[in-house]
C-alpha positions as CSV (number, residue, x, y, z in Angstrom):
1,M,84.4,68.7,-10.5
2,S,87.3,70.2,-12.4
3,A,87.4,73.7,-13.8
4,D,86.7,72.3,-17.2
5,N,83.4,70.8,-15.9
6,A,82.3,73.8,-13.8
7,V,80.8,76.9,-15.2
8,N,79.4,80.3,-14.2
9,A,76.6,80.7,-11.8
10,G,73.1,82.1,-12.1
11,R,72.3,81.9,-15.8
12,P,68.7,83.1,-16.0
13,A,67.7,80.7,-18.8
14,L,68.4,77.8,-16.5
15,D,66.6,79.2,-13.4
16,V,64.1,76.4,-13.2
17,G,63.2,76.9,-9.6
18,R,59.8,77.8,-8.2
19,S,58.5,81.3,-8.3
20,A,58.2,83.6,-5.3
21,V,54.4,83.0,-5.3
22,E,55.0,79.2,-5.1
23,R,57.4,79.6,-2.3
24,K,55.0,81.5,-0.2
25,R,52.4,78.7,-0.5
26,G,52.5,76.2,2.3
27,L,55.7,74.3,3.3
28,R,58.9,75.7,1.9
29,R,60.8,72.8,0.4
30,L,64.6,72.6,0.6
31,D,65.4,75.3,-2.0
32,L,69.1,74.6,-2.6
33,R,69.6,77.3,-5.2
34,L,69.0,80.3,-2.9
35,L,72.5,80.5,-1.4
36,G,73.5,84.1,-1.8
37,R,76.7,85.0,-3.6
38,A,77.6,87.2,-0.7
39,A,77.9,84.2,1.5
40,L,80.4,82.7,-0.8
41,L,82.5,85.8,-1.6
42,G,82.2,87.8,1.6
43,G,85.3,89.4,3.0
44,S,87.6,88.0,5.7
45,G,87.1,89.0,9.3
46,G,89.7,89.7,11.9
47,R,92.3,87.3,13.2
48,D,89.9,85.5,15.5
49,R,87.0,85.4,13.1
50,L,86.2,82.8,10.5
51,P,86.6,83.9,6.9
52,G,83.4,85.7,5.8
53,A,83.0,83.2,2.9
54,I,82.5,80.3,5.3
55,E,80.4,82.0,7.9
56,H,77.2,81.0,6.2
57,L,78.3,77.4,5.9
58,I,79.0,77.3,9.6
59,K,75.7,78.8,10.4
60,V,73.8,76.3,8.2
61,H,75.7,73.4,9.7
62,R,75.0,74.4,13.2
63,A,71.3,74.7,12.4
64,R,71.1,71.3,10.8
65,Q,73.5,69.6,13.2
66,P,73.2,71.2,16.7
67,A,75.6,68.6,18.1
68,A,78.5,70.0,15.9
69,G,80.9,71.4,18.5
70,P,84.0,73.7,18.4
71,E,86.2,70.8,17.2
72,A,83.9,70.3,14.2
73,I,83.8,74.0,13.4
74,E,87.6,74.2,13.6
75,R,87.9,71.2,11.3
76,L,85.8,73.0,8.7
77,R,87.8,76.2,9.1
78,R,91.0,74.3,8.4
79,A,89.6,72.5,5.4
80,Y,88.4,75.8,4.0
81,V,91.8,77.5,4.5
82,L,93.5,74.6,2.7
83,A,91.0,74.6,-0.1
84,E,91.1,78.3,-0.6
85,S,94.9,78.5,-0.5
86,S,95.4,75.6,-2.9
87,H,92.8,76.8,-5.4
88,R,94.0,80.4,-5.2
89,G,94.6,81.8,-8.6
90,Q,92.3,79.3,-10.3
91,T,89.1,80.5,-11.9
92,R,86.0,79.0,-13.3
93,K,85.0,79.5,-16.9
94,S,82.8,82.3,-15.7
95,G,85.9,84.1,-14.2
96,E,84.8,83.6,-10.6
97,P,87.3,82.3,-8.1
98,F,87.3,78.5,-8.2
99,I,86.8,78.2,-4.5
100,T,83.1,79.2,-5.1
101,H,82.5,75.8,-6.5
102,P,83.6,73.6,-3.5
103,L,81.9,76.1,-1.2
104,A,78.6,75.9,-3.1
105,V,78.8,72.1,-3.2
106,T,79.4,72.0,0.6
107,L,76.5,74.4,1.2
108,I,74.2,72.1,-0.7
109,L,75.2,69.2,1.5
110,A,75.0,71.3,4.7
111,E,71.4,72.3,3.8
112,L,70.6,68.6,3.5
113,G,72.0,68.0,7.0
114,A,75.3,66.3,6.1
115,E,77.6,65.7,9.0
116,T,81.1,67.3,9.5
117,T,83.2,64.6,7.8
118,T,81.1,64.9,4.6
119,L,81.4,68.7,4.6
120,T,85.1,68.6,5.2
121,A,85.7,66.2,2.3
122,S,83.3,68.3,0.1
123,L,85.4,71.4,0.7
124,L,88.5,69.5,-0.3
125,H,87.0,67.3,-3.1
126,D,88.8,69.0,-6.0
127,T,92.1,69.7,-4.3
128,V,93.8,66.4,-5.1
129,E,92.5,66.5,-8.7
130,D,93.3,70.1,-9.5
131,T,96.0,71.3,-7.1
132,E,99.3,70.3,-5.6
133,V,97.7,68.9,-2.5
134,T,98.2,65.1,-2.2
135,L,96.0,62.4,-0.8
136,A,98.6,61.7,1.8
137,Q,98.5,65.3,3.0
138,V,94.7,65.2,3.3
139,E,94.9,62.0,5.3
140,R,97.6,63.4,7.6
141,E,95.7,66.6,8.4
142,F,92.0,65.3,8.3
143,G,92.1,61.6,8.8
144,K,91.5,58.4,6.7
145,A,87.7,58.9,6.4
146,V,88.1,62.3,4.7
147,A,90.9,61.1,2.5
148,Y,88.7,58.1,1.4
149,L,85.9,60.4,0.4
150,V,88.2,62.8,-1.5
151,D,89.8,59.9,-3.3
152,G,86.4,58.4,-4.1
153,V,85.3,61.5,-6.1
154,T,88.6,62.3,-7.7
155,K,88.5,61.7,-11.4
156,L,90.9,59.6,-13.4
157,E,93.1,61.4,-15.8
158,K,92.2,61.3,-19.5
159,V,95.9,61.2,-20.3
160,D,96.0,57.7,-18.7
161,Y,92.6,56.3,-19.6
162,G,91.7,58.1,-22.8
163,A,88.0,57.7,-23.8
164,A,87.6,55.2,-20.9
165,A,88.3,57.9,-18.3
166,E,84.7,58.8,-17.6
167,P,83.2,55.2,-17.3
168,E,86.3,54.1,-15.3
169,T,85.9,57.1,-13.0
170,F,82.3,56.1,-12.3
171,R,83.4,52.5,-11.8
172,K,85.9,53.7,-9.2
173,M,83.3,56.0,-7.6
174,L,80.8,53.1,-7.3
175,L,83.4,50.9,-5.7
176,A,84.1,53.6,-3.2
177,T,80.4,54.1,-2.6
178,G,80.1,50.4,-1.8
179,S,82.1,51.1,1.4
180,D,80.8,54.6,2.1
181,V,77.7,56.1,0.4
182,R,78.9,59.6,1.3
183,V,81.2,59.4,-1.7
184,M,78.1,59.5,-4.0
185,S,76.5,62.2,-1.9
186,I,79.4,64.5,-2.6
187,K,79.3,63.6,-6.3
188,L,75.6,64.3,-6.6
189,A,76.0,67.7,-4.9
190,D,78.9,68.4,-7.2
191,R,76.9,67.6,-10.3
192,L,74.0,69.7,-9.1
193,H,76.1,72.8,-8.8
194,N,77.7,72.2,-12.2
195,M,74.3,71.7,-13.7
196,R,73.1,75.0,-12.2
197,T,76.0,76.7,-13.9
198,L,76.0,75.0,-17.2
199,G,75.3,78.1,-19.3
200,V,78.7,79.0,-20.7
201,M,79.4,75.5,-22.0
202,R,79.1,74.8,-25.8
203,P,75.6,73.5,-26.6
204,D,77.0,70.0,-27.5
205,K,78.9,69.8,-24.2
206,Q,75.8,70.9,-22.3
207,A,73.8,68.2,-24.0
208,R,76.5,65.5,-23.2
209,I,76.7,66.4,-19.5
210,A,72.9,66.6,-19.3
211,K,72.5,63.1,-20.8
212,V,75.0,61.6,-18.4
213,T,73.2,63.3,-15.6
214,R,69.8,61.9,-16.8
215,D,71.1,58.4,-17.4
216,V,73.4,57.9,-14.4
217,L,73.3,60.6,-11.7
218,I,69.5,61.1,-11.4
219,P,68.8,57.3,-11.1
220,L,71.6,57.1,-8.5
221,A,70.0,60.1,-6.6
222,E,66.7,58.2,-6.7
223,R,68.2,55.0,-5.4
224,L,70.0,56.8,-2.6
225,G,66.7,58.6,-1.7
226,V,68.0,62.1,-2.1
227,Q,64.8,63.5,-3.5
228,A,65.8,67.2,-3.1
229,L,68.8,66.7,-5.4
230,K,66.9,64.4,-7.8
231,S,64.0,66.8,-8.4
232,E,66.3,69.8,-9.2
233,L,68.6,67.7,-11.4
234,E,65.5,66.5,-13.3
235,D,64.3,70.1,-13.9
236,L,67.8,71.2,-15.0
237,V,68.2,68.3,-17.4
238,F,64.6,69.0,-18.7
239,A,65.5,72.7,-19.3
240,T,68.8,71.7,-21.1
241,L,67.5,68.9,-23.3
242,H,63.9,70.1,-23.9
243,P,63.9,73.9,-23.5
244,E,60.6,74.5,-25.4
245,E,58.7,71.9,-23.4
246,H,60.2,73.1,-20.2
247,A,59.2,76.7,-21.0
248,R,55.6,75.7,-21.7
249,T,55.5,73.7,-18.5
250,R,57.0,76.6,-16.5
251,A,54.4,79.0,-18.0
252,M,51.6,76.7,-16.8
253,I,53.0,76.6,-13.3
254,E,53.4,80.3,-13.2
255,A,49.9,80.9,-14.4
256,H,48.5,78.5,-11.8
257,A,50.6,80.2,-9.1
258,A,49.1,83.6,-9.9
259,S,45.5,82.5,-9.0
260,P,44.0,81.2,-5.8
261,D,45.0,77.6,-5.1
262,P,42.1,75.2,-4.5
263,L,44.5,72.9,-2.6
264,A,44.8,75.6,0.1
265,A,41.1,75.3,0.8
266,V,41.4,71.5,1.1
267,A,44.3,71.9,3.4
268,D,42.3,74.2,5.7
269,S,39.5,71.6,5.8
270,L,42.0,68.9,6.7
271,R,43.6,71.0,9.4
272,A,40.2,71.5,11.0
273,V,39.4,67.7,10.9
274,L,42.8,66.8,12.5
275,R,42.5,69.6,15.1
276,E,39.0,68.2,16.1
277,A,40.4,64.7,16.3
278,G,43.2,65.9,18.6
279,I,46.0,64.9,16.2
280,A,49.0,67.3,16.2
281,A,50.1,67.7,12.5
282,D,51.6,70.1,10.1
283,V,49.5,70.4,6.9
284,A,51.0,72.1,3.9
285,V,50.7,72.4,0.1
286,R,53.7,70.8,-1.6
287,P,53.9,72.2,-5.2
288,R,55.0,69.8,-8.0
289,H,58.3,70.6,-9.7
290,A,58.4,71.1,-13.5
291,V,59.2,67.5,-14.5
292,S,56.5,66.2,-12.2
293,V,53.9,68.4,-13.8
294,H,55.2,67.4,-17.3
295,R,54.8,63.7,-16.4
296,L,51.3,64.3,-15.2
297,L,50.5,66.0,-18.5
298,L,51.8,63.0,-20.4
299,K,49.8,60.6,-18.1
300,R,46.6,62.6,-18.8
301,G,47.3,62.5,-22.5
302,G,47.8,66.2,-22.8
303,A,44.5,67.0,-21.1
304,R,44.2,70.3,-19.2
305,L,45.3,70.0,-15.6
306,G,42.9,70.9,-12.8
307,G,43.8,73.3,-10.0
308,C,44.6,70.5,-7.5
309,D,46.9,68.8,-10.0
310,F,49.8,71.3,-9.5
311,G,50.6,70.1,-6.0
312,R,49.9,67.6,-3.2
313,L,49.1,67.9,0.5
314,L,51.9,67.0,2.9
315,V,51.0,66.0,6.4
316,R,53.8,65.6,8.9
317,V,53.2,64.1,12.4
318,G,55.3,63.0,15.3
319,E,55.0,59.2,15.4
320,D,54.3,56.3,13.1
321,A,51.0,55.6,14.8
322,D,49.9,59.1,14.1
323,C,50.3,58.5,10.4
324,Y,47.6,55.8,10.5
325,A,45.4,58.0,12.7
326,V,45.6,60.8,10.0
327,L,44.8,58.2,7.4
328,G,41.7,57.1,9.3
329,E,40.4,60.7,9.6
330,L,41.1,61.3,5.9
331,H,39.1,58.2,4.8
332,T,36.3,59.0,7.3
333,C,35.8,62.7,6.7
334,F,36.6,62.7,2.9
335,T,35.8,60.4,0.1
336,P,38.8,58.2,-0.5
337,V,40.1,57.2,-3.9
338,I,41.0,53.7,-3.0
339,A,43.1,52.9,-6.1
340,E,45.5,55.7,-5.0
341,F,46.3,54.2,-1.6
342,K,49.9,52.9,-1.0
343,D,51.5,52.1,2.3
344,F,55.2,52.8,2.1
345,I,55.6,52.8,5.9
346,A,54.8,49.1,6.4
347,A,56.7,48.3,3.1
348,P,59.3,51.0,2.6
349,K,60.8,51.6,-0.9
350,F,64.2,50.3,-1.7
351,N,65.6,53.8,-1.3
352,L,64.5,54.1,2.4
353,Y,61.4,56.2,1.5
354,Q,58.5,55.9,3.9
355,S,55.1,57.6,3.6
356,L,51.4,56.9,3.3
357,H,50.0,57.9,-0.1
358,T,46.3,58.4,-0.6
359,A,43.9,60.6,-2.5
360,V,40.6,62.1,-1.3
361,A,37.7,64.2,-2.6
362,D,36.1,66.9,-0.6
363,E,32.5,68.1,-0.7
364,Q,33.1,70.2,-3.7
365,G,34.5,67.2,-5.6
366,R,38.1,68.5,-5.5
367,I,40.5,65.5,-5.5
368,A,43.7,66.0,-3.6
369,E,46.7,63.7,-3.4
370,V,47.9,63.4,0.2
371,L,51.3,62.3,1.6
372,V,51.4,61.4,5.3
373,R,54.7,60.9,7.1
374,T,56.6,61.7,10.3
375,H,59.1,64.5,10.6
376,R,61.9,62.0,10.5
377,M,60.5,60.3,7.5
378,H,60.3,63.7,5.8
379,R,64.0,64.4,6.4
380,V,64.9,61.0,5.0
381,A,62.6,61.4,2.0
382,E,64.3,64.7,1.1
383,A,67.9,63.9,1.9
384,G,68.0,60.1,1.7
385,V,71.2,58.6,2.9
386,I,72.6,62.1,3.6
387,A,70.1,62.4,6.5
388,L,71.5,59.1,8.0
389,G,74.9,60.6,8.7
390,D,78.1,58.5,9.0
391,P,77.3,54.9,7.9
392,H,80.1,53.6,10.1
393,A,79.0,55.4,13.3
394,G,77.5,53.5,16.1
395,A,73.8,53.7,17.1
396,E,74.5,56.5,19.5
397,A,75.8,58.8,16.7
398,A,72.9,57.9,14.5
399,A,70.1,58.6,17.0
400,P,67.4,60.8,15.4
401,A,67.5,64.5,16.2
402,E,64.9,66.5,18.2
403,G,64.2,63.6,20.6
404,E,62.4,61.5,17.9
405,S,62.3,57.8,18.0
406,G,63.2,55.7,15.0
407,V,65.2,52.8,13.7
408,R,68.4,53.6,11.8
409,V,68.7,51.9,8.5
410,D,72.2,51.1,7.4
411,P,72.7,52.5,3.9
412,T,76.2,51.2,3.5
413,Q,75.2,48.2,1.3
414,P,71.6,48.6,0.0
415,G,70.6,45.6,-2.1
416,W,70.7,47.4,-5.5
417,L,74.2,48.6,-4.8
418,A,75.5,45.2,-3.7
419,R,74.1,43.7,-7.0
420,L,75.6,46.5,-9.0
421,L,79.0,46.1,-7.4
422,E,78.8,42.3,-8.0
423,W,78.2,42.5,-11.8
424,Q,80.6,45.4,-12.4
425,R,83.5,43.3,-11.3
426,A,82.8,41.0,-14.1
427,A,82.5,43.7,-16.8
428,P,85.4,43.1,-19.1
429,D,85.9,46.6,-20.4
430,A,84.8,50.2,-19.9
431,D,82.3,50.2,-22.8
432,T,80.6,47.1,-21.4
433,F,80.5,48.6,-17.9
434,W,79.2,51.9,-19.1
435,S,76.4,50.4,-21.3
436,A,75.4,47.9,-18.6
437,L,75.4,50.6,-15.9
438,R,73.0,52.8,-17.9
439,D,70.8,49.8,-18.6
440,D,70.7,48.8,-15.0
441,L,69.9,52.3,-13.8
442,A,67.2,52.7,-16.5
443,Q,65.1,50.2,-14.6
444,D,63.1,52.6,-12.6
445,R,60.9,50.1,-10.8
446,E,61.8,47.0,-8.8
447,I,59.9,43.8,-8.0
448,T,60.4,41.7,-4.9
449,V,60.5,37.9,-5.4
450,F,60.5,35.4,-2.5
451,T,63.0,32.6,-3.0
452,D,62.2,29.2,-1.5
453,Q,65.5,27.4,-1.5
454,G,65.2,25.9,1.9
455,G,67.1,26.9,5.1
456,D,69.3,29.9,5.0
457,A,69.1,30.2,1.2
458,S,65.4,31.3,1.4
459,G,64.6,35.0,1.5
460,T,63.8,37.8,-0.8
461,V,65.5,39.2,-3.9
462,R,64.8,42.5,-5.6
463,L,65.0,42.6,-9.4
464,P,64.1,45.2,-12.0
465,A,60.7,45.0,-13.4
466,G,60.7,42.7,-16.4
467,A,63.4,40.4,-15.0
468,G,63.0,36.7,-15.4
469,C,64.1,33.4,-13.8
470,V,67.5,33.5,-15.4
471,D,68.1,37.0,-13.8
472,A,67.0,35.6,-10.4
473,A,69.4,32.6,-10.7
474,Y,72.4,34.9,-11.1
475,A,71.1,37.4,-8.5
476,V,70.8,34.6,-5.9
477,H,73.8,32.4,-6.8
478,G,76.2,34.8,-8.6
479,A,78.4,32.9,-11.2
480,F,76.9,29.6,-9.9
481,G,73.7,30.6,-11.7
482,H,75.1,28.5,-14.5
483,A,74.0,25.4,-12.5
484,C,70.3,26.3,-12.6
485,V,68.5,23.5,-14.4
486,G,64.9,24.6,-13.8
487,V,62.5,26.7,-11.8
488,R,59.2,26.5,-10.0
489,V,57.2,29.7,-10.0
490,N,54.5,29.9,-7.3
491,G,54.8,26.1,-6.9
492,R,54.5,25.2,-10.5
493,L,57.3,24.1,-12.9
494,A,57.9,27.0,-15.4
495,P,60.3,27.6,-18.3
496,L,63.5,29.5,-17.5
497,G,62.3,32.3,-19.7
498,T,59.3,33.1,-17.4
499,R,59.1,36.8,-16.5
500,L,58.6,37.3,-12.8
501,R,56.0,39.5,-11.1
502,D,56.1,41.4,-7.9
503,G,55.4,38.9,-5.0
504,D,56.1,35.7,-6.9
505,T,57.6,32.8,-5.0
506,L,60.5,31.2,-6.8
507,Q,62.3,27.9,-6.3
508,L,65.5,27.6,-8.3
509,L,66.3,24.0,-9.1
510,M,70.1,23.8,-9.0
511,D,72.4,20.9,-10.0
512,D,75.6,21.0,-7.8
513,S,77.3,18.5,-10.2
514,A,76.5,20.4,-13.4
515,T,79.5,21.0,-15.6
516,S,77.8,22.5,-18.6
517,G,77.4,26.2,-19.1
518,P,74.4,28.3,-19.9
519,D,72.4,28.0,-23.1
520,K,73.0,30.8,-25.5
521,D,69.2,31.3,-25.5
522,W,69.5,32.5,-21.9
523,L,70.7,35.9,-23.3
524,E,67.2,36.3,-24.8
525,H,65.7,35.9,-21.3
526,A,68.2,37.9,-19.2
527,I,67.9,41.7,-18.7
528,T,70.2,42.3,-15.7
529,P,73.8,43.1,-16.3
530,A,74.9,40.5,-13.7
531,A,73.2,37.7,-15.7
532,R,74.1,39.0,-19.2
533,I,77.8,39.6,-18.4
534,A,78.2,36.2,-16.7
535,I,76.5,34.4,-19.6
536,T,78.4,36.3,-22.3
537,R,81.7,35.7,-20.5
538,W,81.1,32.0,-20.3
539,L,80.2,31.8,-24.0
540,T,83.3,33.8,-24.9
541,Q,85.5,31.5,-22.9
542,H,84.0,28.4,-24.5
543,P,83.9,29.3,-28.3
544,D,83.6,25.6,-29.2
545,A,80.3,25.2,-27.3
546,T,77.2,25.4,-29.4
547,G,75.4,27.3,-26.6
548,Q,73.0,24.4,-26.1
549,D,72.7,22.5,-22.9
550,Q,74.6,19.2,-23.0
551,P,71.4,17.1,-22.6
552,R,70.1,18.6,-25.8
553,R,73.1,17.1,-27.6
554,T,72.5,13.7,-26.1
555,P,70.6,11.3,-28.4
556,A,67.5,9.6,-27.1
557,V,68.2,6.3,-25.2
558,R,66.4,3.4,-26.8
559,P,64.8,0.8,-24.6
560,V,67.5,-1.6,-23.6
561,P,66.6,-5.0,-22.0
562,L,68.6,-5.5,-18.8
563,P,68.9,-8.6,-16.6
564,A,65.9,-9.2,-14.4
565,A,66.2,-9.1,-10.6
566,G,65.8,-12.9,-10.3
567,P,64.0,-15.9,-11.6
568,A,60.2,-15.9,-12.3
569,A,58.1,-16.6,-9.2
570,E,55.2,-18.6,-8.9
571,P,52.1,-16.7,-10.1
572,V,51.5,-13.5,-8.1
573,A,47.8,-13.4,-9.0
574,V,45.2,-16.1,-9.3
575,T,41.9,-16.5,-11.2
576,D,39.1,-19.0,-11.2
577,V,39.5,-19.8,-14.9
578,P,40.5,-23.5,-14.9
579,D,44.1,-24.3,-15.9
580,A,44.7,-20.8,-17.1
581,A,48.2,-19.2,-16.8
582,V,48.2,-15.7,-15.3
583,R,50.5,-13.0,-16.7
584,L,50.8,-9.3,-15.6
585,A,50.2,-7.0,-18.5
586,R,53.3,-5.1,-19.6
587,C,51.3,-2.0,-20.6
588,C,50.4,-1.0,-17.0
589,T,52.6,-3.3,-14.9
590,P,50.2,-3.8,-12.0
591,V,51.5,-4.7,-8.5
592,P,49.7,-5.3,-5.2
593,P,47.6,-3.7,-4.0
594,D,46.5,-2.2,-7.3
595,L,42.9,-2.8,-8.3
596,V,43.0,-5.3,-11.2
597,T,40.9,-7.2,-13.6
598,G,41.7,-10.0,-16.2
599,F,41.0,-10.8,-19.8
600,V,41.5,-14.2,-21.5
601,I,43.9,-13.8,-24.5
602,R,45.5,-16.1,-27.0
603,G,46.6,-19.4,-25.7
604,G,44.1,-19.2,-22.8
605,T,46.3,-17.0,-20.7
606,V,44.7,-14.4,-18.4
607,A,46.3,-11.0,-18.8
608,V,46.0,-8.9,-15.6
609,H,45.5,-5.2,-16.1
610,R,45.0,-2.3,-13.6
611,T,41.4,-1.3,-13.7
612,E,42.3,2.3,-14.8
613,C,44.4,1.0,-17.7
614,P,43.2,2.2,-21.1
615,T,43.4,-1.3,-22.4
616,T,40.8,-2.3,-19.8
617,V,38.5,0.4,-21.0
618,R,39.0,-0.5,-24.7
619,M,38.5,-4.3,-24.2
620,T,35.4,-3.8,-22.1
621,A,33.9,-1.4,-24.7
622,A,34.7,-4.1,-27.4
623,G,32.5,-6.7,-25.5
624,R,35.4,-8.7,-24.0
625,E,34.2,-10.4,-20.8
626,P,36.5,-9.6,-17.8
627,V,37.4,-12.4,-15.4
628,P,38.0,-11.8,-11.7
629,V,41.6,-11.8,-10.5
630,L,42.9,-11.7,-7.0
631,W,46.4,-11.1,-5.7
632,R,48.0,-14.1,-4.2
633,D,48.8,-14.1,-0.5
634,G,52.4,-13.9,0.5
635,S,55.4,-12.4,-1.3
636,P,57.1,-14.5,-3.9
637,A,60.8,-14.3,-4.6
638,G,60.5,-11.6,-7.3
639,G,58.2,-11.2,-10.1
640,Y,56.5,-7.8,-9.2
641,R,57.2,-5.6,-12.2
642,A,56.2,-2.0,-12.4
643,T,56.8,0.9,-14.8
644,V,57.6,4.3,-13.3
645,L,58.2,7.5,-15.2
646,A,60.5,10.3,-14.1
647,E,60.0,13.8,-15.4
648,A,63.1,15.9,-15.0
649,L,65.1,18.9,-16.2
650,S,67.6,17.9,-18.8
651,R,71.2,17.7,-17.6
652,P,74.3,15.6,-18.0
653,R,74.5,12.3,-16.0
654,L,70.8,12.3,-15.3
655,L,70.4,8.8,-16.6
656,A,73.4,7.5,-14.6
657,D,72.1,9.2,-11.4
658,L,68.6,7.8,-11.8
659,T,70.0,4.3,-12.5
660,E,72.2,4.6,-9.4
661,A,69.2,5.7,-7.3
662,I,67.2,2.6,-8.4
663,A,70.1,0.2,-7.8
664,G,70.5,1.8,-4.4
665,Q,67.1,0.4,-3.5
666,D,68.2,-3.2,-4.5
667,I,65.8,-3.1,-7.4
668,G,66.6,-4.5,-10.8
669,I,65.9,-2.7,-14.0
670,V,64.2,-4.7,-16.7
671,S,64.2,-1.9,-19.3
672,A,64.8,1.8,-19.6
673,A,63.9,4.5,-22.2
674,V,64.6,8.2,-22.5
675,E,62.6,10.5,-24.7
676,P,64.4,13.4,-26.5
677,P,64.5,16.6,-24.4
678,Q,61.8,19.2,-25.0
679,E,62.5,22.7,-23.7
680,H,65.0,21.5,-21.1
681,R,62.5,18.8,-20.0
682,V,63.0,15.0,-20.4
683,L,61.0,11.9,-19.7
684,H,62.6,8.7,-18.4
685,S,60.7,5.4,-18.3
686,Y,61.9,2.5,-16.2
687,T,60.4,-1.0,-15.9
688,V,61.7,-2.5,-12.7
689,E,61.3,-5.8,-10.9
690,L,60.4,-5.4,-7.2
691,P,61.3,-7.8,-4.5
692,D,58.2,-6.7,-2.6
693,P,55.3,-4.4,-3.8
694,R,55.8,-2.2,-0.8
695,A,59.2,-1.3,-2.2
696,L,57.6,0.8,-4.9
697,G,56.9,3.8,-2.7
698,A,60.5,3.9,-1.4
699,L,61.8,3.6,-5.0
700,M,59.7,6.6,-6.2
701,R,60.9,8.7,-3.2
702,A,64.5,7.8,-4.0
703,M,64.1,8.8,-7.7
704,R,62.4,12.1,-6.7
705,S,65.5,13.0,-4.6
706,V,67.8,13.0,-7.7
707,P,68.7,16.6,-8.6
708,G,66.6,17.9,-11.5
709,V,63.8,15.4,-11.1
710,Y,60.5,17.1,-10.3
711,D,57.9,14.3,-10.6
712,V,57.9,10.5,-10.5
713,Y,54.7,8.5,-11.1
714,R,53.4,5.1,-12.2
715,A,52.9,4.6,-16.0
716,R,49.7,5.9,-17.4
717,P,49.7,4.2,-20.8
718,A,47.7,5.4,-23.8
719,V,45.1,3.1,-25.6
720,A,47.6,2.5,-28.4
721,W,49.9,0.8,-25.9
722,A,47.6,-2.3,-25.7
723,D,49.3,-5.6,-25.1
724,R,50.1,-7.0,-28.6
725,E,49.6,-10.6,-27.5
726,E,45.9,-9.9,-27.1
């Protein structure tokens, strides 16, 4: 933005735009470089005329925003007069008047359809930083909104921040963008003009600026949906950092443009099909830009590209329904490549982008990629949030132009930006913020995960590809993500390190009473800055912690006999063996109405086992004769013992909470045992004495309600657990 960052215009080596031949083919894309120098440096007119340098800007603004009235034009005139007078005498490194820079930036935004407030702030965006104009003066003359935008893009001084000036400037800019995305729109246009005029910089400075543009500005342009700026920035960075590869790619594009384009023939066939079907549509060839061609080359492994590979067909229609009508004709009259079909109208991208994508082959076997969208979708695809105007305006101000219908999408707080603002507040220093910002923006694809938390907590969360359950916990619960004790992915219990896939359903098991912090191993699973910064901060604040969950540090609880619920009852089961005592086996603890059988053991006692007990199987296989056993009618005063197992996610106070839940059912515990935790999971075993066998179901439901418990079931003993008295 400052004179130090801005350089001379029009260096031929960085003219990475399309050739004249390309521009003549089909739809002319928004070519933001072709703004004549005469429009910027034209002479002044008479007293009642606008300065010649701003006439082109006014003309473009009126064309893109027909509703801009005399008041808007007068506002731009005053902003230009203030900018020109305050920058007078300042020059760029090229020797040009400095005013050419804010004018060029404003023209870029005007071409994209920015509204008057954005253009006013763009004209003034360097005044507070580089001149004697104050922010208070800007607010007094142009209002709070313009002053906010100017302040948002004003850089912090190196004299105050040193090496942290650049990352802290971006932090400041992102915070401002959180309230008004027009701040970042101005910054992107500013960087585009500076990248266009990078030639007089030292090579090392060119490389540094290009790398920051690649790592930060281009991903931000993508996320804000400003495709026109993103594409040109990509080509400029490509030319700066990889000049030889860029030159080879440009040579291929020029060679292709010099010969007949097979896509033009496919476009003619498609026009005829749509005309016959009565569908009003514009069909044009949309050439690929240099980086797009280069990526396709890499995808094909360096194989020679075909004639249809250098562009795509763009079909624009009036209404959403027309898009699907065009798709039907495409797939009926041509051979569809099914694997290439994507519906971004029903499921828009996170950056507001909407289109149908498909690929078809004609009778000659030429395969053409086709984009289908409405005219409004096209404007949003090219200009992103810039096309949506003032994010704080009412629905009336945001109505689509040219009488089109459409639903306005509020870009003020897109999900990715809200997440970014959340974690950046926790970044302890500029280096951490700068590194985390680059890592976050490097995630060029997102996945959508459906959260099943019950009630208002359910919904969707967008995460970068490769994110896991730990990332999701912090994305949903912020700093309270520490309390996550486990997860279910698609209904099944899964480790916290599980990587999520697009469309997964996730249930986060949270413990509101948890006092322990995250395990240090969580850092191995987390990839999002929000999660990594929160975990690192906690570990830094608790240096004495081992990084292990508290339950891992708790030794196993050995079986401890506890007082029974009451005195032994009369026998609860009866057998026809004369004078035989009946005892319920401790290995499977049967209770009515379990199916049971008996075996005579030492002393003539009949041991009663559940029929599915492994001991029953073993003794039958050994030739032991089973004896019939029946449950006694009526309910004795105690004596129904059962063993229940609770599988849970390890956490502090789990044993106490389960014991309390059991006691709350007026059930006594005969013994309890806890196995050592394994990967955050722990198994609790309780032998209880029931006042009534029907109390078992209520007991198991009460145990399942304890936070962290994910399954409760009757004991299923192994063969080795056979009753020793036998």
